[in-house]
BABA-888671 format. One record per residue: residue number from 1; residue in one letter; x, y, z of N, C-alpha, C, O, CB in turn. Coordinates in steps of 0.2 Angstrom, whole numbers. Glycine has a CB too. Example, Ala and Ser with C-alpha at 12.3 -4.5 7.8 and 13.67 -1.06 7.14 Angstrom:
ATOM    k  r     nX     nY     nZ    caX    caY    caZ     cX     cY     cZ     oX     oY     oZ    cbX    cbY    cbZ
ATOM    1  A     66    -28     39     62    -22     39     66    -16     39     71    -17     42     57    -22     45
ATOM    2  S     64    -11     35     68     -5     36     64      0     39     67      6     40     70     -3     29
//
This chain:
ATOM    k  r     nX     nY     nZ    caX    caY    caZ     cX     cY     cZ     oX     oY     oZ    cbX    cbY    cbZ
ATOM    1  X    889   1149   -190    894   1144   -190    893   1139   -196    898   1137   -198    894   1141   -184
ATOM    2  X    887   1138   -198    886   1133   -203    889   1136   -210    891   1132   -214    879   1131   -204
ATOM    3  X    888   1142   -211    891   1145   -217    898   1145   -218    901   1144   -223    889   1153   -218
ATOM    4  X    902   1145   -212    909   1145   -213    912   1137   -212    917   1136   -215    912   1149   -207
ATOM    5  X    909   1133   -208    912   1127   -206    908   1121   -210    910   1116   -211    912   1125   -199
ATOM    6  X    902   1123   -212    898   1117   -215    894   1114   -209    894   1116   -203    902   1112   -218
ATOM    7  X    889   1110   -211    885   1107   -206    888   1101   -202    887   1101   -196    879   1104   -209
ATOM    8  X    893   1097   -205    895   1092   -201    901   1093   -197    902   1089   -192    897   1087   -206
ATOM    9  X    906   1097   -198    912   1098   -193    910   1100   -186    914   1098   -182    917   1103   -196
ATOM   10  X    905   1104   -185    903   1106   -179    901   1100   -174    903   1100   -169    898   1112   -179
ATOM   11  X    896   1096   -176    895   1090   -172    901   1085   -171    902   1082   -166    889   1086   -175
ATOM   12  X    905   1085   -177    911   1081   -176    915   1083   -171    918   1080   -167    914   1080   -183
ATOM   13  X    916   1090   -171    920   1093   -166    918   1092   -159    922   1091   -154    921   1101   -168
ATOM   14  X    911   1093   -158    909   1092   -151    909   1085   -149    911   1084   -143    901   1094   -151
ATOM   15  X    908   1080   -153    910   1073   -151    917   1072   -150    919   1068   -146    907   1068   -157
ATOM   16  X    921   1075   -154    929   1074   -153    931   1078   -147    935   1075   -143    932   1078   -159
ATOM   17  X    928   1083   -145    930   1086   -138    928   1081   -132    931   1081   -128    926   1093   -137
ATOM   18  X    922   1078   -133    920   1074   -128    924   1068   -128    926   1065   -122    913   1071   -129
ATOM   19  X    927   1065   -134    931   1059   -134    938   1061   -131    941   1057   -127    932   1057   -141
ATOM   20  X    941   1067   -132    947   1069   -130    946   1070   -122    951   1069   -118    949   1076   -133
ATOM   21  X    941   1073   -120    940   1073   -112    940   1067   -109    942   1066   -104    933   1077   -111
ATOM   22  X    936   1062   -112    936   1055   -109    943   1052   -109    945   1048   -105    931   1051   -113
ATOM   23  X    947   1053   -115    954   1050   -115    959   1053   -110    963   1050   -107    956   1050   -122
ATOM   24  X    959   1060   -110    964   1063   -107    962   1067   -100    966   1069    -96    967   1068   -111
ATOM   25  X    955   1068    -99    953   1072    -94    954   1079    -95    955   1081   -101    957   1070    -87
ATOM   26  X    953   1083    -90    953   1091    -91    960   1093    -91    963   1094    -86    949   1094    -86
ATOM   27  X    963   1093    -97    970   1096    -97    969   1103   -100    964   1105   -102    975   1091   -102
ATOM   28  X    975   1106   -101    975   1113   -103    972   1113   -110    968   1118   -112    982   1116   -103
ATOM   29  X    973   1109   -115    971   1109   -122    963   1108   -122    960   1111   -125    974   1104   -126
ATOM   30  X    961   1103   -118    954   1101   -119    950   1107   -115    944   1109   -117    952   1095   -115
ATOM   31  X    953   1110   -110    950   1116   -107    949   1122   -111    944   1125   -111    953   1117   -100
ATOM   32  X    955   1123   -115    954   1129   -120    949   1127   -125    946   1132   -128    961   1130   -123
ATOM   33  X    949   1121   -127    944   1120   -133    937   1121   -130    933   1124   -134    945   1112   -135
ATOM   34  X    936   1118   -124    929   1119   -121    927   1127   -120    922   1129   -122    928   1116   -115
ATOM   35  X    932   1130   -118    931   1138   -117    930   1141   -124    926   1146   -124    937   1141   -113
ATOM   36  X    934   1139   -129    933   1142   -136    926   1141   -138    923   1145   -141    938   1138   -140
ATOM   37  X    923   1135   -137    916   1133   -139    911   1138   -135    906   1140   -138    914   1126   -138
ATOM   38  X    912   1139   -129    908   1143   -125    908   1150   -127    903   1154   -128    910   1143   -117
ATOM   39  X    914   1153   -129    915   1160   -132    912   1160   -139    909   1165   -140    923   1161   -133
ATOM   40  X    912   1155   -143    909   1154   -149    901   1155   -149    898   1158   -153    911   1148   -153
ATOM   41  X    899   1151   -144    891   1152   -143    889   1159   -141    884   1161   -143    889   1147   -137
ATOM   42  X    893   1162   -136    892   1169   -134    892   1173   -141    887   1178   -141    897   1171   -129
ATOM   43  X    897   1173   -145    898   1177   -151    892   1175   -156    891   1179   -160    905   1177   -154
ATOM   44  X    890   1169   -156    885   1167   -161    878   1170   -159    874   1172   -163    884   1160   -161
ATOM   45  X    877   1171   -152    871   1174   -150    871   1182   -150    866   1185   -149    869   1172   -143
ATOM   46  X    877   1185   -150    878   1192   -149    874   1196   -155    872   1201   -153    885   1194   -150
ATOM   47  X    874   1194   -161    871   1198   -166    863   1198   -165    860   1203   -167    872   1195   -173
ATOM   48  X    860   1193   -162    853   1194   -160    852   1199   -155    846   1202   -155    851   1187   -158
ATOM   49  X    857   1200   -151    856   1205   -145    858   1212   -148    854   1217   -146    860   1203   -139
ATOM   50  X    863   1213   -151    866   1220   -153    864   1222   -160    865   1228   -161    873   1220   -152
ATOM   51  X    861   1217   -164    859   1219   -171    865   1221   -175    864   1224   -180    854   1224   -171
ATOM   52  X    871   1219   -173    877   1220   -177    880   1213   -179    881   1209   -174    882   1225   -173
ATOM   53  X    882   1212   -185    884   1206   -187    892   1205   -189    894   1203   -194    880   1204   -194
ATOM   54  X    896   1208   -184    903   1207   -185    906   1201   -181    912   1201   -181    906   1213   -182
ATOM   55  X    902   1197   -178    904   1191   -174    908   1186   -178    911   1182   -175    899   1189   -170
ATOM   56  X    906   1185   -185    910   1179   -188    917   1180   -188    921   1175   -189    907   1179   -196
ATOM   57  X    920   1186   -187    927   1186   -187    930   1182   -181    935   1179   -181    929   1193   -187
ATOM   58  X    926   1183   -175    928   1180   -169    926   1172   -169    930   1168   -166    924   1183   -163
ATOM   59  X    921   1170   -173    919   1163   -174    925   1160   -178    926   1154   -177    913   1162   -177
ATOM   60  X    928   1163   -182    934   1160   -186    940   1158   -181    944   1154   -183    936   1164   -192
ATOM   61  X    940   1161   -176    946   1159   -171    944   1153   -168    949   1150   -165    946   1165   -165
ATOM   62  X    939   1150   -169    937   1143   -167    940   1138   -171    939   1132   -170    930   1142   -166
ATOM   63  X    943   1139   -177    945   1135   -182    949   1129   -179    949   1123   -181    948   1138   -188
ATOM   64  X    954   1131   -175    959   1126   -172    955   1121   -168    957   1115   -168    964   1130   -168
ATOM   65  X    950   1123   -164    947   1118   -160    942   1114   -164    942   1108   -163    943   1122   -155
ATOM   66  X    939   1117   -169    935   1113   -174    940   1107   -177    938   1102   -178    931   1117   -179
ATOM   67  X    945   1109   -180    950   1105   -183    952   1099   -179    952   1093   -181    956   1109   -186
ATOM   68  X    955   1101   -173    958   1096   -169    952   1091   -166    953   1085   -166    961   1099   -163
ATOM   69  X    947   1094   -164    941   1089   -162    938   1085   -167    936   1079   -166    936   1094   -158
ATOM   70  X    937   1088   -173    934   1084   -178    939   1079   -181    937   1073   -183    932   1089   -184
ATOM   71  X    945   1080   -180    950   1075   -182    950   1069   -177    951   1063   -179    957   1078   -182
ATOM   72  X    949   1071   -171    948   1065   -166    942   1061   -167    943   1055   -167    948   1068   -159
ATOM   73  X    937   1064   -168    930   1060   -170    931   1057   -176    929   1051   -177    925   1065   -170
ATOM   74  X    934   1060   -181    935   1056   -188    940   1050   -187    938   1045   -190    938   1061   -193
ATOM   75  X    945   1050   -183    949   1045   -182    945   1039   -179    946   1033   -181    955   1047   -177
ATOM   76  X    941   1040   -174    937   1035   -171    932   1032   -176    931   1026   -176    933   1038   -165
ATOM   77  X    929   1036   -180    924   1034   -185    928   1030   -190    925   1025   -193    921   1040   -188
ATOM   78  X    934   1032   -192    938   1028   -197    939   1021   -195    939   1017   -199    944   1032   -199
ATOM   79  X    940   1020   -189    941   1013   -186    935   1009   -185    936   1003   -184    945   1014   -180
ATOM   80  X    929   1012   -187    923   1008   -186    921   1004   -192    915   1001   -192    918   1013   -184
ATOM   81  X    925   1003   -197    923    999   -203    922   1003   -209    923   1009   -209    917    995   -201
ATOM   82  X    919   1000   -214    918   1004   -220    912   1009   -220    912   1014   -223    916    999   -226
ATOM   83  X    907   1008   -215    902   1013   -214    905   1020   -211    904   1025   -213    896   1011   -210
ATOM   84  X    910   1019   -206    913   1024   -203    918   1028   -208    918   1034   -208    917   1022   -197
ATOM   85  X    921   1024   -212    925   1027   -217    921   1031   -222    923   1036   -224    930   1022   -221
ATOM   86  X    916   1028   -224    911   1032   -229    909   1038   -226    908   1043   -230    906   1027   -231
ATOM   87  X    907   1038   -220    904   1044   -217    910   1049   -216    909   1055   -217    901   1043   -210
ATOM   88  X    916   1047   -215    921   1052   -214    923   1055   -221    924   1061   -222    928   1049   -211
ATOM   89  X    923   1051   -226    924   1053   -233    919   1058   -235    920   1063   -238    925   1047   -238
ATOM   90  X    912   1056   -234    907   1060   -236    907   1067   -232    905   1072   -235    900   1057   -234
ATOM   91  X    909   1067   -226    909   1073   -222    915   1078   -225    914   1084   -226    910   1072   -215
ATOM   92  X    920   1074   -227    926   1078   -230    924   1081   -237    926   1087   -238    932   1074   -231
ATOM   93  X    920   1077   -240    918   1080   -247    913   1086   -246    913   1091   -250    914   1074   -251
ATOM   94  X    909   1086   -241    904   1091   -240    908   1097   -238    907   1103   -240    899   1089   -234
ATOM   95  X    913   1097   -234    917   1102   -232    921   1105   -238    922   1111   -239    923   1100   -226
ATOM   96  X    924   1100   -242    927   1103   -248    923   1106   -253    925   1112   -255    930   1097   -252
ATOM   97  X    917   1104   -254    912   1107   -258    910   1114   -255    909   1119   -259    906   1103   -260
ATOM   98  X    909   1114   -249    907   1121   -245    913   1126   -246    911   1132   -248    905   1120   -238
ATOM   99  X    919   1124   -245    924   1128   -246    925   1130   -253    926   1136   -254    931   1124   -244
ATOM  100  X    924   1126   -258    925   1128   -265    919   1133   -267    920   1138   -270    924   1122   -270
ATOM  101  X    913   1132   -264    908   1136   -265    909   1143   -263    908   1148   -266    901   1134   -262
ATOM  102  X    912   1144   -257    913   1150   -254    919   1154   -257    920   1160   -257    915   1150   -246
ATOM  103  X    924   1150   -261    929   1153   -264    927   1155   -271    929   1160   -274    935   1149   -264
ATOM  104  X    923   1150   -275    922   1151   -282    916   1156   -283    916   1160   -288    920   1145   -285
ATOM  105  X    911   1157   -278    905   1161   -279    908   1168   -280    905   1172   -285    901   1160   -274
ATOM  106  X    912   1171   -276    914   1178   -277    918   1179   -283    918   1184   -286    918   1180   -271
ATOM  107  X    922   1174   -285    926   1175   -291    922   1175   -297    923   1178   -302    931   1170   -291
ATOM  108  X    917   1170   -298    913   1169   -304    908   1174   -305    907   1176   -310    911   1162   -304
ATOM  109  X    904   1175   -300    898   1179   -300    899   1186   -297    894   1190   -297    892   1176   -297
ATOM  110  X    905   1188   -295    906   1194   -292    901   1196   -286    899   1201   -285    906   1200   -297
ATOM  111  X    900   1190   -282    895   1191   -276    900   1193   -270    906   1191   -270    891   1185   -275
ATOM  112  X    897   1196   -265    900   1197   -259    902   1191   -256    897   1187   -254    897   1202   -255
ATOM  113  X    908   1190   -254    910   1184   -250    907   1185   -243    906   1190   -240    917   1183   -250
ATOM  114  X    906   1179   -239    904   1180   -232    909   1183   -228    915   1182   -230    901   1173   -229
ATOM  115  X    907   1186   -222    912   1188   -217    916   1182   -215    914   1177   -215    909   1191   -211
ATOM  116  X    922   1183   -213    927   1188   -213    931   1189   -219    937   1192   -218    931   1188   -206
ATOM  117  X    930   1187   -224    934   1187   -230    935   1194   -233    939   1195   -238    932   1182   -236
//
């Protein structure tokens, strides 16, 4: 998961899921996000059991939950002053650089891109 999302969006998303659950309770959206994380944990452990590494395709289905939950956590951090804003900007820069790395590496060095590209 770190190779596709980077290090920071996953903890941001878990914190955002907790915040959304506190604000709204268990509604259909927060329930689906929680179930998506449970399925992602199952698919993340599956390669260790089956020795087949095709699970990143299924982990990419978690993008919507990561984006919505990380946005909720980023919104709360942004309102905490200049330190919160700096942390949100820093996390965004890490995600941007990780994305650029995964796109530019295969183009420049003809390396194999990570799954599922």
